[in-house]
C-alpha positions in Angstrom: -13.9 46.3 -23.2 -10.6 44.6 -22.4 -10.6 46.3 -19.0 -14.0 45.0 -18.2 -13.1 41.4 -19.3 -9.8 41.6 -17.3 -11.7 42.8 -14.2 -14.3 40.0 -14.6 -11.6 37.3 -14.9 -9.7 38.7 -11.9 -12.9 38.7 -9.8 -13.7 35.2 -10.8 -10.2 34.0 -10.0 -10.3 35.7 -6.6 -13.8 34.3 -5.8 -12.7 30.7 -6.8 -9.5 31.0 -4.7 -11.5 32.3 -1.7 -14.1 29.5 -2.1 -11.4 26.9 -2.3 -9.9 28.3 0.9 -13.3 27.9 2.7 -13.8 24.3 1.4 -10.3 23.0 2.3 -8.9 23.5 5.8 -5.8 25.7 5.8 -3.7 22.8 7.2 -4.6 20.5 4.3 -2.1 21.4 1.6 -2.1 19.4 -1.7 1.6 19.9 -2.0 2.3 18.4 1.4 3.8 14.9 0.9 1.4 12.3 2.3 2.9 9.4 4.2 -0.3 7.3 4.1 -2.3 8.1 0.9 -5.7 6.4 0.9 -5.0 3.9 3.6 -7.1 2.2 6.3 -6.2 2.5 9.9 -7.7 1.2 13.1 -8.6 3.6 15.9 -7.4 1.4 18.8 -7.5 3.9 21.7 -11.0 5.4 21.9 -12.3 7.8 22.6 -10.2 9.6 20.0 -10.8 13.1 18.9 -10.9 14.2 15.3 -10.1 17.8 14.9 -10.6 20.5 12.3 -6.9 21.3 12.3 -4.0 19.6 14.1 -4.6 20.5 17.8 -7.6 22.5 16.7 -11.3 22.4 17.4 -12.8 19.0 18.0 -15.2 17.9 15.2 -16.2 14.6 16.7 -14.9 11.7 18.8 -14.5 8.1 17.6 -15.9 6.3 20.6 -15.2 2.7 19.7 -12.5 0.7 18.1 -13.2 1.0 14.3 -11.5 1.3 11.0 -11.2 4.7 9.3 -10.0 6.0 6.0 -6.7 7.9 6.0 -5.9 10.4 3.1 -2.6 12.0 4.1 -0.4 13.1 7.0 0.7 16.4 8.4 3.4 16.3 11.2 2.0 13.3 13.0 -1.7 14.2 12.3 -3.6 12.1 9.8 -6.3 13.4 7.5 -9.5 11.3 7.8 -13.2 11.6 6.9 -14.3 9.6 10.1 -16.7 12.4 11.1 -18.3 12.7 7.6 -16.0 15.7 6.9 -12.3 16.0 6.6 -10.4 16.3 9.9 -7.3 15.2 11.7 -6.6 12.4 14.1 -3.3 12.1 16.1 -0.9 9.3 15.2 -1.0 8.0 18.7 -4.7 7.0 18.3 -4.4 4.8 15.2 -2.6 1.7 13.9 -2.2 1.1 10.1 -3.5 -2.1 8.5 -0.1 -2.5 6.9 1.1 -3.3 10.5 -1.0 -6.4 10.4 1.4 -9.3 10.4 1.8 -11.2 7.1 -0.2 -14.5 7.2 -2.5 -13.3 10.0 -5.5 -13.3 7.6 -6.5 -9.9 8.9 -7.2 -7.4 6.2 -9.9 -5.0 7.5 -9.4 -5.8 11.1 -12.7 -7.4 11.9 -12.9 -11.1 13.0 -15.6 -13.5 13.9 -15.3 -16.2 16.6 -15.6 -19.6 15.0 -14.9 -23.3 15.4 -15.7 -23.5 19.1 -17.0 -27.0 19.9 -17.6 -26.5 23.6 -17.3 -23.6 26.0 -16.3 -20.1 25.1 -13.2 -18.4 23.7 -11.4 -16.8 26.7 -10.6 -13.1 26.5 -7.4 -12.7 28.6 -5.4 -9.9 30.3 -2.2 -11.1 28.5 -1.3 -13.8 26.0 -2.0 -17.1 27.9 -2.9 -15.1 31.0 -6.0 -15.2 33.2 -9.3 -14.7 31.5 -11.9 -12.0 32.3 -14.6 -12.8 29.7 -15.7 -15.4 27.2 -16.9 -15.2 23.6 -19.2 -17.5 21.6 -19.2 -18.6 17.9 -20.4 -15.7 15.8 -19.3 -12.9 18.2 -17.3 -10.1 16.5 -14.0 -8.6 17.6 -11.8 -5.8 16.2 -8.1 -6.9 15.6 -5.6 -4.4 17.1 -2.3 -6.1 17.0 -0.4 -9.3 17.8 1.3 -12.3 16.4 -0.4 -15.6 15.7 -1.7 -17.3 17.8 -2.3 -14.4 20.2 -4.2 -11.3 19.0 -5.1 -8.2 21.0 -8.7 -7.4 20.2 -11.6 -5.3 21.3 -15.0 -7.0 21.5 -17.5 -5.5 19.2 -20.4 -8.0 19.8 -20.1 -10.3 22.8 -22.5 -12.7 24.5 -23.6 -9.9 26.8 -23.3 -6.1 26.7 -20.8 -6.1 29.6 -18.2 -7.7 27.3 -18.6 -5.2 24.5 -15.8 -2.6 24.1 -13.5 -4.6 26.4 -10.0 -5.2 25.1 -8.0 -8.3 25.7 -6.0 -11.2 24.2 -7.6 -14.2 22.4 -6.3 -17.3 20.7 -6.4 -16.5 16.9 -7.0 -20.2 16.0 -10.7 -19.5 16.8 -11.0 -16.4 14.7 -12.0 -15.9 11.1 -10.7 -12.5 10.1 -11.3 -10.4 7.0 
């Protein structure tokens, strides 16, 4: 009787361990110290591949500037659920929200154009440089980086589709960020 019970327990333990190995990618190790536990990052260099393992098979590509959840780090690769399943994105493709400058008012990285009385908000090649596009009140941009009053942004919703997904510098005095 003890032999049968012992064999049943061993079989259950082996099955549970095997199932856990299938559900968790080999590279995700709970004992690995995580640099960025449950953080939010901005994918600022799309298209950015999310992979099953570091340098492994591509699960999906993040094709626009967007915020993603980060759950841990493994040698420069960050664990994310951006594809609807756990995968890895390389550190060179993301920027952490903690890098947002204090007092910028940017928390999630999305901003709305506001307070324009006439004309459009210029999207520029460099801070104070020549403009290549204009935005209207209510248009949406994704904050990437910068110090007030100049933010580098990617246009999410511009006055016409040709402006969307373009990246440039704008005067932050005309942005309401959250």
